[in-house]
C-alpha positions as CSV (number, residue, x, y, z in Angstrom):
1,M,5.8,-148.9,29.0
2,T,3.8,-148.0,32.3
3,P,3.0,-151.3,34.5
4,P,-0.8,-151.4,35.2
5,A,-2.1,-149.8,38.2
6,I,-2.4,-152.1,41.1
7,T,-4.3,-152.0,44.2
8,R,-3.3,-153.6,47.3
9,D,-3.6,-152.9,50.9
10,R,-0.2,-154.5,51.9
11,L,3.4,-153.4,51.1
12,R,5.5,-156.3,49.4
13,V,9.2,-155.9,49.7
14,A,11.5,-157.7,47.8
15,I,15.0,-158.7,49.1
16,Q,17.5,-161.2,48.6
17,K,17.1,-164.9,49.3
18,S,20.9,-165.4,50.2
19,G,23.8,-163.6,49.5
20,R,25.8,-160.9,51.2
21,L,22.8,-158.7,51.7
22,A,20.0,-161.2,52.9
23,D,20.9,-161.4,56.3
24,P,21.4,-157.6,57.1
25,A,18.6,-156.7,55.0
26,R,15.9,-159.0,57.4
27,D,17.5,-158.0,60.3
28,L,17.1,-154.1,59.3
29,L,13.2,-155.1,59.0
30,A,13.1,-157.2,62.1
31,S,14.7,-154.4,63.6
32,C,11.5,-151.8,62.5
33,G,9.1,-154.3,64.5
34,L,8.3,-157.2,61.6
35,T,7.3,-160.5,62.0
36,W,6.7,-162.9,59.6
37,R,5.0,-166.2,58.8
38,E,7.2,-168.2,55.8
39,S,5.6,-170.2,53.0
40,R,6.7,-174.0,52.9
41,D,9.0,-173.4,50.0
42,K,10.3,-170.0,51.9
43,L,9.7,-167.5,49.3
44,F,7.5,-165.7,50.7
45,C,7.1,-164.0,54.3
46,Y,3.4,-162.9,55.3
47,G,3.6,-160.1,57.5
48,E,1.7,-161.0,61.2
49,S,2.7,-157.6,62.8
50,L,2.4,-155.0,60.4
51,P,1.3,-155.8,56.9
52,V,4.4,-155.9,55.0
53,D,5.0,-159.2,53.0
54,L,8.7,-160.3,51.8
55,L,9.5,-161.7,48.5
56,L,12.6,-163.9,49.0
57,V,14.5,-163.7,45.2
58,R,17.9,-163.2,43.5
59,D,18.9,-159.8,43.5
60,D,19.4,-159.6,39.7
61,D,15.4,-160.0,39.9
62,I,14.7,-157.6,42.4
63,P,14.6,-154.1,40.0
64,G,12.3,-155.9,37.4
65,L,9.8,-157.1,39.9
66,I,9.6,-153.5,41.1
67,A,9.3,-152.0,37.9
68,D,6.5,-154.7,37.0
69,G,4.9,-153.9,40.1
70,V,5.2,-157.3,41.8
71,C,6.9,-155.7,44.5
72,D,7.1,-151.9,46.1
73,L,10.2,-151.6,47.3
74,G,13.2,-154.1,47.4
75,I,16.6,-154.3,49.1
76,V,19.4,-154.4,46.9
77,G,22.9,-153.1,45.7
78,R,22.9,-150.0,43.9
79,N,24.9,-151.4,41.4
80,V,22.0,-154.1,40.6
81,V,19.3,-150.6,40.1
82,V,21.8,-148.9,37.6
83,E,22.7,-151.3,35.7
84,Y,19.2,-152.2,35.3
85,D,17.9,-148.9,34.4
86,L,20.5,-148.4,31.9
87,G,19.8,-151.6,30.5
88,R,15.9,-150.7,30.0
89,Q,17.1,-146.9,28.9
90,A,19.2,-148.6,26.1
91,G,16.1,-150.4,25.1
92,G,14.7,-147.1,24.5
93,A,12.4,-147.4,27.6
94,P,12.7,-145.2,30.2
95,G,14.1,-145.3,34.2
96,A,12.0,-147.3,36.5
97,L,13.5,-147.3,39.4
98,E,15.3,-144.5,42.3
99,E,17.0,-145.1,45.7
100,W,14.6,-144.1,48.3
101,R,17.1,-144.8,50.7
102,Q,21.0,-145.3,51.3
103,L,21.5,-147.9,54.4
104,G,25.0,-147.9,54.4
105,W,26.2,-151.3,54.5
106,G,27.0,-154.0,51.8
107,T,29.5,-151.6,50.8
108,C,31.7,-152.3,47.6
109,R,33.2,-150.9,44.4
110,L,32.4,-151.4,40.5
111,D,36.3,-151.5,39.4
112,I,38.5,-151.7,36.2
113,A,41.2,-154.0,36.7
114,I,44.2,-155.1,34.7
115,N,47.3,-157.4,35.1
116,D,49.7,-156.9,38.1
117,D,52.7,-156.4,35.4
118,E,51.1,-153.7,33.9
119,R,51.4,-149.5,34.1
120,W,48.0,-147.9,34.1
121,A,47.9,-144.8,31.7
122,G,44.1,-143.7,31.6
123,A,41.3,-145.0,29.9
124,E,42.2,-144.4,26.7
125,Q,45.0,-147.5,27.4
126,L,41.6,-149.9,27.0
127,A,40.7,-148.6,23.3
128,G,40.2,-152.0,21.2
129,K,40.6,-153.9,24.2
130,R,38.1,-157.0,25.1
131,I,36.7,-156.3,29.0
132,A,35.1,-159.1,30.8
133,T,32.1,-158.1,33.4
134,S,28.6,-158.6,34.4
135,Y,28.0,-155.1,33.9
136,P,28.1,-154.2,30.3
137,H,25.5,-151.3,30.5
138,T,27.1,-149.4,33.2
139,L,30.6,-150.4,31.5
140,G,29.1,-149.2,28.3
141,R,28.4,-145.9,29.1
142,W,31.6,-145.5,31.2
143,L,33.4,-145.6,28.3
144,S,30.9,-143.9,26.2
145,E,31.9,-140.9,28.3
146,R,35.3,-140.9,27.8
147,G,35.0,-141.5,24.2
148,V,36.7,-145.2,24.3
149,E,35.7,-148.3,21.8
150,A,36.4,-151.3,23.5
151,D,34.8,-154.7,23.5
152,I,32.6,-155.9,26.2
153,V,32.7,-159.7,26.7
154,T,29.4,-160.1,29.1
155,L,29.8,-163.1,31.6
156,S,27.2,-164.1,34.6
157,G,30.2,-165.2,36.7
158,S,33.4,-165.5,37.2
159,V,34.8,-162.5,35.5
160,E,38.3,-162.6,37.2
161,I,39.3,-165.7,35.8
162,A,38.6,-164.3,32.0
163,P,41.8,-162.9,31.0
164,R,44.1,-166.0,32.0
165,L,41.2,-168.0,30.2
166,G,42.2,-165.9,27.3
167,Q,38.2,-164.5,27.0
168,A,39.5,-161.2,27.4
169,D,42.1,-158.7,28.5
170,L,41.1,-157.4,31.6
171,I,37.7,-157.2,33.9
172,C,35.2,-154.9,35.1
173,D,34.0,-156.6,38.3
174,L,32.4,-155.8,42.1
175,V,35.3,-155.4,44.3
176,S,35.2,-155.4,48.0
177,T,38.5,-156.3,49.9
178,G,40.4,-157.4,46.5
179,G,41.3,-160.6,47.8
180,T,39.7,-162.4,44.7
181,L,41.8,-160.1,42.4
182,A,45.0,-160.5,44.0
183,A,44.5,-164.3,43.8
184,N,44.4,-164.1,40.3
185,N,47.6,-161.3,39.9
186,L,45.0,-158.6,39.2
187,K,45.0,-155.0,40.5
188,P,42.0,-152.0,40.7
189,V,42.8,-148.8,38.5
190,E,39.7,-147.1,38.0
191,T,36.4,-147.3,39.9
192,L,33.4,-147.1,37.8
193,L,30.6,-147.0,40.5
194,H,30.4,-147.0,44.4
195,S,27.9,-149.1,45.6
196,E,26.2,-150.0,48.9
197,A,22.4,-151.6,49.8
198,V,19.7,-149.2,49.2
199,I,15.8,-149.3,49.4
200,A,15.0,-148.8,46.1
201,G,11.5,-148.5,44.6
202,P,9.5,-146.9,41.7
203,T,10.1,-143.2,40.4
204,H,6.0,-143.0,40.8
205,P,4.6,-142.8,44.4
206,L,3.1,-145.5,45.6
207,E,-0.9,-145.3,45.7
208,D,-3.7,-146.7,48.2
209,G,-2.9,-148.0,51.5
210,R,0.5,-148.8,50.7
211,A,1.6,-145.5,50.4
212,D,1.1,-144.7,54.1
213,I,2.9,-148.6,55.3
214,A,5.9,-147.2,53.0
215,D,6.2,-144.2,55.2
216,M,5.6,-145.6,58.1
217,L,8.5,-148.2,56.9
218,L,11.1,-145.9,56.0
219,R,10.6,-144.1,59.4
220,R,11.2,-147.0,61.4
221,M,14.0,-147.9,59.2
222,D,15.8,-144.4,59.5
223,G,15.1,-144.8,63.2
224,A,16.9,-147.9,63.2
225,L,19.9,-147.0,61.4
226,R,20.7,-144.2,63.4
227,L,20.1,-146.3,66.5
228,K,22.5,-148.6,65.1
229,E,25.6,-146.3,65.2
230,T,24.2,-144.9,68.5
231,R,26.0,-145.2,71.5
232,L,25.9,-144.0,75.0
233,L,28.9,-142.3,76.5
234,M,29.3,-141.6,80.2
235,L,32.3,-140.3,82.4
236,R,33.1,-138.9,85.6
237,A,35.5,-135.5,86.1
238,G,36.5,-133.0,88.2
239,R,34.9,-129.5,87.9
240,D,38.1,-128.2,87.4
241,V,38.7,-130.0,84.0
242,L,35.3,-130.2,83.1
243,P,35.6,-126.9,80.0
244,E,38.4,-129.3,78.2
245,V,36.6,-132.8,78.8
246,L,33.7,-131.7,77.5
247,G,35.5,-129.9,74.2
248,K,36.9,-133.9,73.7
249,L,33.4,-135.3,73.6
250,P,32.7,-136.9,70.0
251,E,29.8,-135.8,68.0
252,G,26.4,-135.9,69.3
253,G,23.2,-134.9,71.4
254,E,23.9,-132.1,74.0
255,P,25.8,-133.6,77.2
256,T,23.9,-134.0,80.6
257,V,26.1,-132.8,83.5
258,L,25.1,-133.6,86.6
259,Q,26.4,-133.3,90.4
260,V,27.9,-136.1,92.2
261,D,26.8,-135.5,95.5
262,G,29.5,-135.4,98.4
263,R,32.2,-135.4,95.8
264,D,34.0,-132.1,93.3
265,E,33.0,-133.6,90.4
266,V,30.3,-134.2,87.9
267,S,28.9,-137.3,85.8
268,V,28.5,-136.7,81.8
269,Q,26.5,-138.5,79.8
270,V,26.2,-138.0,75.8
271,L,24.4,-139.7,73.2
272,C,26.7,-140.4,70.3
273,H,25.9,-140.8,66.7
274,N,28.7,-142.8,65.7
275,A,31.4,-145.6,67.6
276,V,33.3,-144.2,70.2
277,S,36.9,-145.1,69.2
278,W,39.4,-146.2,71.9
279,Q,41.6,-143.1,70.8
280,R,38.8,-140.7,71.5
281,L,38.3,-142.6,75.4
282,E,42.3,-142.2,75.5
283,D,42.0,-138.6,75.0
284,L,39.0,-137.8,77.4
285,K,41.1,-139.6,79.9
286,R,44.0,-137.2,79.4
287,A,41.9,-134.5,79.6
288,G,40.9,-135.6,83.2
289,A,37.8,-137.6,82.5
290,H,37.7,-141.3,84.6
291,T,35.2,-144.3,84.9
292,L,34.3,-144.1,81.2
293,M,31.7,-146.4,79.9
294,V,30.4,-147.0,76.0
295,L,27.0,-148.6,76.4
296,P,24.7,-149.5,73.1
297,V,21.3,-148.1,72.9
298,E,18.9,-150.3,72.1
299,G,15.7,-148.0,72.2
300,M,14.9,-144.7,72.1
301,L,11.9,-141.9,72.2
302,P,12.5,-138.3,71.8
């Protein structure tokens, strides 16, 4: 069912009230120049610098709020978006959400995990097994694609202890570092989904004034995300070793080479797209560079 048409001149974005995506989401929006005035219950933030308001909710609620038209966009894990849309499709409704942007943080995996002392021979060994998960629709699709019939035990939390409690034979759960699995004598054997934080939005374009506001916000986000990883690399080198030094520069923009007054050497500056590793600096030094500095970039206009 298509949500009713809603006319607004302000954009509404849903983010986690608390959780691992909450602070990075607010930091990203703040880096786009947004400031807010919070309600007393701290569940709604009225945008002061731009017509962009925040709704602070549980992450599982974000897809439904977008699908119902209550919110226009949301910052949420891909795993939540996929599970929600598969649930809609299982009920006979069309998908309502799509990823508008990948944000590159909050990465994790949805993995099948079995007991440490078991050998893994492939998906076929799951036939007839009880699998505990908080993502029954994602797991169900994966099993169906492989022609495997298994019992899916849906749990809302503490999935990793289900085998010890006798609720399941194995689990399908989100994995970041793997520490929780190891603590429960489990090991990951198959990845169903690679997840990260994304900007989720409706499958249809926004209308009225919200479309222009959303375009502006996404442009700012793109710039903020690029800037977050951008570094300014500065160094000096003799003219005789300049070609070798330039060949060792990390990926980035066109380097600026300036003559150093009174010396047979040059100063080199280059904007790098990603973090500059210590190994890269050592390679540059061996090539003949010296006085190397890596500086963060707080603002940039083309």
